[in-house]
Backbone bond lengths (Angstrom), bond angles and torsions (degrees), N, CA, C in turn:
res aa  C-N    CA-C-N  psi(-1)  N-CA   C-N-CA  omega(-1)  CA-C   N-CA-C  phi
1 M - - - 1.436 - - 1.521 109.27 -
2 Q 1.323 116.00 131.40 1.459 120.72 -179.03 1.518 110.54 -85.60
3 S 1.319 113.10 144.13 1.462 118.86 176.07 1.522 108.27 -89.92
4 H 1.306 115.48 135.61 1.466 119.82 178.86 1.515 111.22 -107.97
5 E 1.342 115.90 32.31 1.452 119.13 178.21 1.518 109.23 -69.91
6 A 1.299 114.54 135.94 1.458 119.68 179.32 1.521 109.49 -84.25
7 G 1.306 115.52 138.55 1.459 120.66 174.66 1.523 109.17 -80.85
8 P 1.320 115.77 -172.75 1.463 117.92 179.83 1.529 110.15 -65.06
9 A 1.307 115.10 138.51 1.460 120.00 -179.87 1.527 109.28 -66.52
10 V 1.312 116.07 129.40 1.457 121.26 178.07 1.523 108.17 -70.95
11 F 1.313 115.40 148.88 1.454 121.52 -179.39 1.525 111.30 -52.13
12 S 1.317 115.86 134.28 1.455 121.77 177.34 1.527 109.17 -120.90
13 P 1.336 117.35 117.65 1.461 118.53 179.46 1.526 112.53 -62.62
14 G 1.321 117.00 -31.66 1.465 119.93 178.92 1.516 112.07 -66.12
15 V 1.332 116.09 -44.05 1.466 120.74 178.31 1.521 109.40 -65.00
16 A 1.326 116.34 -47.44 1.466 120.36 -178.79 1.527 110.93 -60.85
17 L 1.323 117.25 -44.25 1.463 120.76 -179.05 1.527 111.06 -65.53
18 S 1.308 117.69 -41.95 1.469 119.29 -179.80 1.525 111.01 -65.52
19 R 1.316 117.99 -39.08 1.464 120.54 178.08 1.522 111.18 -68.68
20 L 1.327 116.04 -41.07 1.466 119.89 178.54 1.520 110.92 -64.04
21 L 1.316 117.11 -43.21 1.466 120.36 179.63 1.528 111.50 -65.93
22 G 1.328 117.25 -38.12 1.461 120.44 177.07 1.521 111.46 -64.07
23 F 1.328 116.08 -47.68 1.459 120.81 178.56 1.528 110.31 -62.94
24 G 1.335 116.27 -41.40 1.469 120.59 179.45 1.518 112.42 -66.24
25 A 1.328 117.33 -37.36 1.468 120.62 179.36 1.529 110.99 -65.43
26 V 1.322 116.12 -41.62 1.468 119.65 177.43 1.528 109.50 -64.51
27 G 1.319 116.56 -45.64 1.464 120.91 178.92 1.518 112.16 -61.41
28 A 1.335 116.74 -42.14 1.467 120.19 178.95 1.524 111.41 -65.43
29 A 1.320 116.85 -38.24 1.469 120.16 178.11 1.524 110.84 -64.70
30 I 1.331 116.64 -42.43 1.466 120.27 179.39 1.520 110.34 -66.81
31 A 1.342 117.15 -44.02 1.466 120.59 178.86 1.529 110.71 -65.04
32 G 1.326 116.94 -38.23 1.460 120.45 177.70 1.521 111.83 -63.82
33 A 1.328 116.68 -41.54 1.467 120.34 177.28 1.519 110.31 -63.30
34 H 1.329 116.08 -36.85 1.469 119.88 178.32 1.532 110.56 -66.08
35 L 1.331 116.04 -44.43 1.468 119.92 -179.39 1.524 112.14 -66.35
36 L 1.329 116.77 -44.19 1.459 120.87 -174.99 1.521 113.58 -78.62
37 F 1.330 116.31 -39.72 1.461 119.31 -171.43 1.529 114.08 -118.95
38 G 1.344 116.83 -5.61 1.453 120.60 179.80 1.517 114.13 73.82
39 I 1.327 116.25 16.92 1.466 119.11 179.23 1.521 109.92 -106.89
40 G 1.294 116.77 154.13 1.454 122.06 177.74 1.512 109.15 -150.46
41 L 1.305 115.41 176.52 1.461 120.22 178.50 1.526 108.98 -96.60
42 P 1.321 117.58 123.08 1.462 118.07 176.10 1.526 110.28 -71.13
43 C 1.313 116.23 142.99 1.463 121.03 178.73 1.519 109.10 -77.15
44 P 1.331 118.09 123.00 1.466 119.86 179.41 1.536 112.87 -61.59
45 L 1.341 117.15 -40.11 1.456 120.25 179.93 1.530 110.79 -63.62
46 L 1.323 116.65 -44.90 1.463 121.21 178.92 1.528 110.69 -64.36
47 S 1.319 116.72 -42.72 1.469 121.08 -179.66 1.527 111.77 -63.49
48 L 1.321 117.47 -38.67 1.462 120.95 -175.97 1.526 114.02 -85.55
49 T 1.354 116.59 -33.87 1.459 119.32 -171.63 1.522 115.15 -121.32
50 G 1.319 117.14 -18.00 1.462 120.04 -174.23 1.516 112.71 82.44
51 I 1.341 117.19 3.33 1.463 122.38 179.03 1.523 108.66 -95.24
52 Q 1.341 115.91 130.30 1.463 120.28 179.15 1.527 109.81 -82.22
53 C 1.328 115.86 130.49 1.463 120.75 175.58 1.528 108.92 -82.76
54 P 1.330 118.68 173.01 1.464 120.35 -179.94 1.529 113.44 -62.01
55 L 1.326 117.93 -22.52 1.467 120.05 -178.61 1.518 113.58 -95.76
56 C 1.343 117.62 -6.86 1.469 120.03 -179.83 1.533 109.95 -57.43
57 G 1.307 115.66 130.77 1.452 121.59 179.48 1.520 113.71 88.37
58 S 1.327 117.49 -2.38 1.470 120.13 -177.55 1.521 112.79 -65.66
59 T 1.333 117.04 -36.46 1.461 119.67 179.22 1.519 110.08 -63.43
60 R 1.324 116.05 -47.91 1.467 120.26 179.20 1.525 110.82 -66.93
61 A 1.348 117.30 -37.59 1.465 120.43 178.71 1.531 110.86 -64.66
62 A 1.323 117.04 -43.58 1.470 120.15 178.80 1.523 110.48 -64.32
63 G 1.320 116.65 -39.37 1.469 120.02 176.69 1.516 111.21 -63.42
64 A 1.325 116.76 -42.30 1.467 120.52 178.45 1.530 110.69 -64.61
65 L 1.337 117.14 -40.33 1.468 119.80 177.31 1.522 110.92 -64.16
66 A 1.327 116.55 -39.08 1.468 119.83 178.38 1.520 111.26 -62.74
67 E 1.323 116.30 -29.13 1.464 120.62 177.68 1.524 112.39 -91.13
68 G 1.341 117.39 0.67 1.455 122.12 177.27 1.516 114.66 84.22
69 D 1.318 119.12 12.23 1.458 122.92 -177.82 1.533 109.81 -99.15
70 V 1.332 115.58 84.91 1.459 121.16 -176.45 1.535 110.76 -67.78
71 A 1.325 117.78 -36.93 1.467 120.76 -179.46 1.532 111.11 -62.49
72 A 1.309 117.21 -44.02 1.465 120.41 178.16 1.527 109.98 -65.76
73 A 1.325 116.86 -41.09 1.467 120.66 178.85 1.525 109.95 -60.75
74 W 1.321 117.40 -42.31 1.461 122.18 178.48 1.531 110.37 -59.35
75 G 1.301 116.51 -41.42 1.449 120.76 178.98 1.522 113.06 -66.32
76 Y 1.312 117.07 -33.92 1.468 120.69 179.66 1.525 111.94 -75.89
77 N 1.353 116.99 -46.63 1.462 120.57 -179.16 1.527 109.13 -160.52
78 A 1.341 115.49 95.34 1.467 121.12 -177.80 1.526 111.81 -64.26
79 L 1.332 117.34 -33.37 1.468 120.06 -179.94 1.522 111.09 -61.36
80 L 1.316 116.88 -42.42 1.467 120.16 178.38 1.528 110.69 -61.31
81 V 1.324 116.14 -43.06 1.472 120.33 -179.28 1.524 110.63 -63.62
82 L 1.324 117.67 -36.24 1.467 120.74 179.31 1.526 112.84 -76.89
83 V 1.323 116.85 -38.14 1.461 121.34 -173.49 1.533 112.36 -82.62
84 L 1.317 117.70 -32.27 1.466 120.83 -175.73 1.530 113.32 -55.35
85 P 1.338 120.41 -47.57 1.477 118.93 177.68 1.531 112.99 -61.83
86 I 1.334 116.63 -35.62 1.465 120.33 178.18 1.524 110.17 -64.93
87 L 1.325 116.22 -43.30 1.470 120.03 179.42 1.529 111.41 -65.42
88 I 1.314 116.97 -35.65 1.473 120.07 177.86 1.526 110.15 -65.66
89 V 1.326 117.33 -44.11 1.467 120.88 177.96 1.528 110.07 -62.41
90 C 1.337 116.98 -42.86 1.468 120.33 178.12 1.532 110.68 -61.41
91 A 1.328 117.11 -44.74 1.465 120.58 -179.25 1.531 110.70 -60.53
92 V 1.328 116.70 -42.02 1.469 119.83 178.66 1.526 110.20 -65.23
93 A 1.345 116.74 -44.67 1.476 120.03 -179.32 1.522 110.99 -62.75
94 W 1.335 117.63 -43.29 1.460 120.63 179.58 1.525 111.78 -66.28
95 T 1.324 116.30 -36.91 1.470 119.87 177.53 1.522 110.34 -65.16
96 V 1.327 117.06 -43.24 1.471 121.32 177.99 1.525 110.05 -60.91
97 E 1.330 116.49 -43.94 1.472 120.03 179.43 1.523 111.39 -63.39
98 L 1.323 116.76 -43.49 1.465 120.01 179.97 1.526 111.92 -66.92
99 A 1.327 116.78 -25.68 1.464 120.82 178.51 1.528 111.88 -83.89
100 G 1.342 116.78 2.98 1.463 120.12 177.16 1.510 114.03 102.35
101 G 1.301 117.84 3.11 1.461 121.68 178.78 1.515 111.53 -80.12
102 P 1.328 115.84 -174.90 1.464 119.49 -178.34 1.526 111.54 -68.96
103 A 1.326 114.91 149.91 1.457 121.14 178.04 1.522 108.97 -95.13
104 L 1.313 116.12 125.18 1.456 120.80 174.35 1.522 107.22 -86.72
105 R 1.308 116.43 127.27 1.456 120.77 -177.59 1.524 110.12 -122.05
106 P 1.328 115.93 149.03 1.462 120.65 178.68 1.523 110.88 -72.52
107 P 1.318 116.81 171.50 1.471 119.71 177.45 1.532 111.11 -57.70
108 K 1.316 116.66 154.59 1.466 121.63 -177.14 1.525 112.38 -59.06
109 S 1.326 117.44 -28.99 1.466 119.93 -178.93 1.532 111.92 -66.39
110 W 1.313 118.28 -19.12 1.471 122.60 179.55 1.524 111.95 -89.49
111 R 1.314 117.69 -10.85 1.456 120.67 -172.76 1.509 112.01 -87.45
112 P 1.321 119.76 152.77 1.453 123.26 -2.85 1.526 110.27 -74.95
113 L 1.314 114.88 131.66 1.452 120.96 178.39 1.520 107.90 -79.97
114 T 1.307 116.33 119.09 1.458 121.18 -179.44 1.526 109.57 -117.64
115 Q 1.318 115.36 160.83 1.465 120.16 176.65 1.532 108.67 -58.62
116 T 1.334 116.71 -38.25 1.461 120.91 -178.48 1.524 111.02 -61.00
117 K 1.339 117.22 -44.23 1.468 120.31 178.16 1.527 110.93 -61.03
118 I 1.315 116.67 -41.78 1.465 120.47 -179.78 1.529 109.88 -62.65
119 Y 1.315 117.01 -42.70 1.472 120.46 -179.68 1.523 110.98 -67.13
120 W 1.327 117.74 -37.29 1.459 120.56 177.12 1.526 110.65 -63.42
121 V 1.322 116.77 -45.71 1.468 120.18 179.06 1.525 109.96 -61.74
122 A 1.319 117.19 -44.97 1.466 120.36 178.64 1.526 111.12 -61.23
123 G 1.322 116.71 -40.53 1.459 120.48 178.96 1.519 112.66 -64.91
124 V 1.325 116.79 -42.64 1.466 120.66 179.44 1.524 110.36 -66.49
125 V 1.330 117.19 -45.22 1.469 120.49 178.12 1.529 110.00 -60.23
126 G 1.325 117.08 -44.64 1.464 120.87 178.57 1.517 112.12 -61.67
127 A 1.329 117.23 -42.51 1.465 120.99 -179.98 1.529 111.28 -65.29
128 V 1.326 116.99 -44.20 1.466 120.50 178.31 1.524 109.90 -62.36
129 F 1.325 117.70 -44.72 1.465 121.25 178.14 1.522 110.82 -59.63
130 M 1.328 116.91 -43.35 1.460 120.85 -179.56 1.528 110.60 -62.30
131 I 1.304 117.37 -44.13 1.468 120.84 -179.80 1.524 110.18 -63.73
132 V 1.328 116.16 -48.86 1.468 120.11 -177.50 1.528 111.08 -62.84
133 R 1.336 118.26 -45.28 1.464 120.17 -176.59 1.520 111.94 -67.32
134 N 1.319 118.16 -26.24 1.462 120.29 177.70 1.519 113.31 -85.82
135 L 1.327 117.69 -16.60 1.459 121.13 176.35 1.522 112.49 -86.76
136 I 1.326 115.59 -27.58 1.469 120.32 -176.60 1.507 110.54 -87.37
């Protein structure tokens, strides 16, 4: 009898792009509300513990970037300033691939690249950033 267990899902540019666009749309709406009305979402972790999460300051950083103030954005959330250009390049590459263009692939040592691996890397980077920013 054959097993029909599914292996890890191979990376899908369509899935990644749709998730990135959804996350970006929510972030843009929150940053827009901050810019237009001066309101933002308080971080529950910061409010309860005084510990900044990896996203703390992202609303203010996105607002500062929208106004062209990279230095202020860096002060609010350096991770966002570093990751945003990478996400923009990824979004463009995935859009090109979905439109029938060439697929950009990571080095063979990273393969098979799965959504799960990407989320693990993002989680580890976020955790390290959170630890470092709260120690400094």
